[in-house]
C-alpha positions in Angstrom: 49.7 -78.3 -25.0 50.6 -80.0 -21.7 48.2 -82.8 -22.6 49.9 -83.2 -26.0 53.3 -83.2 -24.3 52.2 -86.0 -22.0 50.7 -88.1 -24.7 53.9 -88.0 -26.7 55.8 -89.3 -23.6 56.4 -92.9 -23.2 53.4 -95.1 -22.2 54.8 -96.2 -18.9 55.7 -92.8 -17.7 52.2 -91.7 -16.7 52.5 -91.3 -13.0 50.0 -90.3 -10.4 51.2 -86.6 -10.4 50.9 -86.4 -14.1 47.5 -88.0 -14.0 46.2 -85.3 -11.7 47.4 -82.7 -14.1 45.8 -84.6 -16.9 42.5 -84.7 -15.0 42.8 -81.0 -14.1 43.4 -80.1 -17.8 40.6 -82.4 -19.0 38.2 -80.7 -16.5 39.2 -77.3 -17.7 38.6 -78.3 -21.3 35.2 -79.7 -20.3 34.3 -76.4 -18.5 35.5 -74.3 -21.5 33.4 -76.5 -23.9 30.3 -76.1 -21.6 31.0 -72.3 -21.6 31.2 -72.2 -25.3 28.0 -74.2 -25.6 26.2 -71.8 -23.3 27.5 -68.9 -25.2 26.4 -70.4 -28.5 22.9 -71.1 -27.1 22.7 -67.5 -25.8 23.8 -66.2 -29.1 21.3 -68.4 -30.9 18.5 -67.1 -28.7 19.7 -63.5 -29.2 19.8 -64.1 -33.0 16.3 -65.6 -33.0 15.0 -62.6 -31.0 16.8 -60.1 -33.3 15.4 -62.0 -36.4 11.9 -61.9 -34.9 12.3 -58.1 -34.1 13.8 -57.5 -37.6 10.8 -59.3 -39.2 8.4 -57.2 -37.1 10.1 -54.0 -38.2 10.2 -55.1 -41.8 6.5 -56.0 -41.6 5.7 -52.7 -39.9 7.7 -50.9 -42.6 6.0 -52.8 -45.4 2.6 -51.9 -43.9 3.5 -48.2 -43.7 5.4 -47.9 -47.0 3.1 -49.9 -49.2 0.3 -47.3 -49.2 2.8 -44.6 -49.9 4.3 -46.5 -52.8 0.8 -47.3 -54.2 -0.2 -43.6 -53.8 3.0 -42.5 -55.5 2.3 -45.0 -58.3 -1.2 -43.6 -58.8 0.1 -40.0 -58.6 2.7 -40.8 -61.3 0.2 -42.6 -63.4 -2.3 -39.7 -63.1 0.3 -36.9 -63.6 2.3 -38.6 -66.4 0.1 -37.2 -69.2 0.1 -33.8 -67.6 3.9 -33.8 -67.3 4.1 -34.9 -70.9 1.9 -32.0 -72.0 4.0 -29.6 -69.9 7.3 -30.8 -71.4 5.7 -30.5 -74.9 4.6 -26.9 -74.1 8.1 -26.1 -72.9 9.6 -27.4 -76.1 7.1 -25.5 -78.2 7.7 -22.3 -76.1 11.4 -22.6 -76.6 10.9 -22.9 -80.4 8.7 -19.8 -80.3 11.2 -17.9 -78.2 14.1 -18.9 -80.4 12.2 -17.7 -83.6 11.2 -14.5 -81.9 14.8 -13.9 -80.8 15.9 -14.4 -84.4 13.3 -12.0 -85.7 14.4 -9.5 -83.1 18.0 -9.9 -84.1 17.1 -9.3 -87.8 15.1 -6.2 -86.8 17.8 -4.9 -84.6 20.4 -5.4 -87.4 18.2 -3.7 -89.9 17.6 -0.8 -87.5 21.3 -0.5 -86.8 22.1 -0.4 -90.6 19.5 2.2 -91.2 20.7 4.3 -88.2 24.3 4.2 -89.5 23.1 5.2 -93.0 21.1 8.1 -91.6 24.1 9.1 -89.4 26.4 9.1 -92.4 23.8 11.2 -94.4 23.4 13.7 -91.5 27.2 13.9 -91.2 27.4 14.7 -94.9 24.7 17.4 -94.6 26.4 19.0 -91.6 29.8 19.0 -93.3 28.3 20.5 -96.5 26.5 23.2 -94.4 29.7 24.0 -92.5 31.8 24.2 -95.7 29.2 26.5 -97.3 29.1 28.7 -94.2 32.9 29.1 -94.2 32.8 30.0 -98.0 30.0 32.5 -97.4 31.8 34.0 -94.5 35.0 34.4 -96.5 33.1 35.9 -99.4 31.4 38.4 -97.1 34.7 39.3 -95.4 36.3 39.9 -98.8 33.2 41.8 -100.0 33.3 44.1 -97.0 37.1 44.3 -96.5 38.0 45.4 -100.0 35.5 48.3 -100.2 36.3 49.3 -96.6 40.0 49.4 -97.4 39.3 51.4 -100.5 37.1 53.8 -98.6 39.6 54.0 -95.8 42.4 54.8 -98.3 40.2 57.4 -100.0 39.3 59.0 -96.7 43.0 59.0 -95.6 44.0 60.5 -98.9 41.3 63.2 -98.6 42.4 63.9 -95.1 46.0 64.1 -96.1 45.0 66.4 -98.9 42.9 68.6 -96.7 45.7 68.7 -94.1 48.0 69.9 -96.8 45.5 72.5 -98.1 44.7 73.7 -94.6 48.3 74.0 -93.7 49.0 76.1 -96.8 46.0 78.2 -96.2 47.2 79.1 -92.7 50.6 80.0 -93.9 49.3 81.9 -97.0 49.1 85.4 -95.4 52.2 85.2 -93.5 55.2 86.7 -95.3 58.8 86.4 -94.7 59.1 89.2 -92.2 55.8 88.6 -90.6 56.0 85.9 -87.9 52.9 85.0 -86.1 52.8 86.1 -82.4 52.8 82.6 -81.1 55.8 81.7 -83.1 57.7 84.9 -82.6 60.6 84.5 -80.2 60.4 88.0 -79.0 57.0 87.8 -77.7 
């Protein structure tokens, strides 16, 4: 900047003091350019070494990976038909499993329908048996109750008749003046 400022000044104004500064700044620019050149040379050498090391690593990697890639390629080529057979078997097995599952579903549905029909039939039979049992029980109760009532009424009637007869028979010999000892107040 200082150099640019001096250059823009008038041509006759370059004095000895200014020329020293000019020399000093020109020297500094020269040193900076030499420093930059050295830095560029060092960076170029470093880049060349890094390139060389990168190529060595890439070559080493290629040497190591190439057999793996070729072995993998051979393995894939050898196993490709086997994998194809396995996938075909899986597809076929899934079809078989699906058809068997459908058959099982049909069988289970049929069994369920038959079980429901049998349950309804058994329910009807049990209901019929219970109704018949109730009717028989009622018939037996009527058949036993009616004769028992009649016999009970007959027995009660006979008992009442006998009580009346026995009561008259006890009092038959006793007259008006004759009071039994146990009933006589004077005893």
